[in-house]
N, C-alpha and C positions, 0 to 999 in steps of 0.2 A: 124144812127150816129155811128161813130167809137168808139171803146173802148178807155177809158182813162187809161193810165198806169202811175203810179207814182213810183219813185225810192226813198227809204228812204235816208235822209241826216244825220241820226244819230240814237241813241238809248237812251232811258230813263233808268236810273238806280235808283231804289227806294227800300224801305224796303218791298214792297208788292210783294210777289212771286206768288200770285194766285188772280184772280179777286174777289173771295169770301172773304169778310171781308175788301175789299178796300173801302175807303171813296168814295162817289158817286159824290162829287163836291169839289173844293178847300176849301170852308169854313169849310167843315167837316174834312179837313186835315191840319188845321192851325198849323204851326210850323214843319210839317213833311218835312225833308230834303231829297234831291235827287240830281241827276246829269243828265245832258244831254251830252252825248258824241257825238260831231259832227264829222263826218268822215273827215279825213285830207283834202280831195279834196274840202271840203266846208268851211274849217276853215277861209279862207280869208274873207268870207262873214260875219263874226262876228265883223269886224271892226266897232267901235263906239257903239256897242250894250250895252257895259258896262255903257253907259251914261243914260240908262233907268233903273228904279227900278222894272218894271214888263214886262213880255213878254206874248205873246199869242202863245201857243204851239199847233200846229195841228199834229195829230198823227193817226195811224191806230190801231183800236181795233182788234189786231191780235188773241186774245183769245176768241172772241165773235162769236156766231153763228148768222146767219141771222134770223130775226124775222118776224112774219107776220106783216101786216100793222096796225092791231089793237093789242095793247100791254098793259099789266098791268105793269105800271112803279113801281119803287121802293117805292115811297112815296104815293101811292094811291091804293085802292082796286078795282077801276074801270078801264076798258079798255079805252085807248085813242089812237088816231092816232099816228103812230110812229113819224110823223113830229111835233106833239104837245108835245113831250117829248125829253129828252136829254140823254136817256140811250144808251148803247153800241150796242144793237141789231138793225141794220139799213140796208137799202138796200146797202148803201155805208158806210162801217164801219169807219167813220171819227170822231175823237174826238177832242175836243177843251178845253183847260184849260188856265186860266189866272193865272200865277205863279209869285212869287216874285223872281227876279234875284238878288242873293247875290253877286256873283263875277264870273269872267271868268278867267280861267287859260288855256292858249293856246287854245285847241279845246274843253275844258270842261266847261260847264255852271253849276254853283252851284245854286240850286234853292230851294225854300221853298213852303210849302202849296201843296205838291205833292199828287195828287189823281190818280196816274197812276201806272199800274202794271210794275214791272221790266222787261226789255227786249222789251218794246213797241217801234216799229219803229216810228221815227219822220219824218213827211212829210214837215213841214215848221216851221219857227220861225218868229214872227213879233213883233215889239215893241208895247207895250200897251200905248196908248196915250188917257187920259181921254177926251180931247176935241174932239177926233175922235170917241171914243168907248162908252162913257157914254151917254145914252139917258134918257130923262124923259119919263116914260111909264104911260099909263092910266090903263092898266090891265095886269094881268099875268095868265089869264085863270084858269084852274083847280088847278094850283099850289098856288093860293091865299090862299086856306084853308090848304095847306100842306107845304109851303115853310119853316115854322118854324122847320120842321123835319130834315132839311139838315145837321145840325151839328152832329147829332147822327146817320144818315143813312149810312149803309154800303151795299156793293154789297152782295146779298144773293145767287149768283150763277145762277140765272134764265136765264141769257143770255150767259152763258159759253158754249163753244164747247163741 
């Protein structure tokens, strides 16, 4: 299979200058404000996005190292398969956050609940639509006993380059 190469469409601006200490999920970053600067050549693609209250932001974990396939995640002391966790150390360092869209000014998205490091390259933006994106789930694996920790969990630097 050929390599897949993505070109960033923008950059995240946030108060977090280093992965260490950054919230690990948006619920742990409630109220944290930031911006997405969309590069001018992609600005036209923002038309009508202001009609949505939330967005799905896909981005590249540019400050994370590759991890082995068995990893000790932030909220557990046991090793799990990298595909059974949502941490930044992955074979393809792609991150996903659902963020509140506050407003759009020209090519700048003002966002809240930001759990992303400043300078992170943005790969794509999609509108969040509960009817498409929310599912009833029966189980959440090893996170069942740890999900309550998300509001207070911060990156401890274990995946940092």
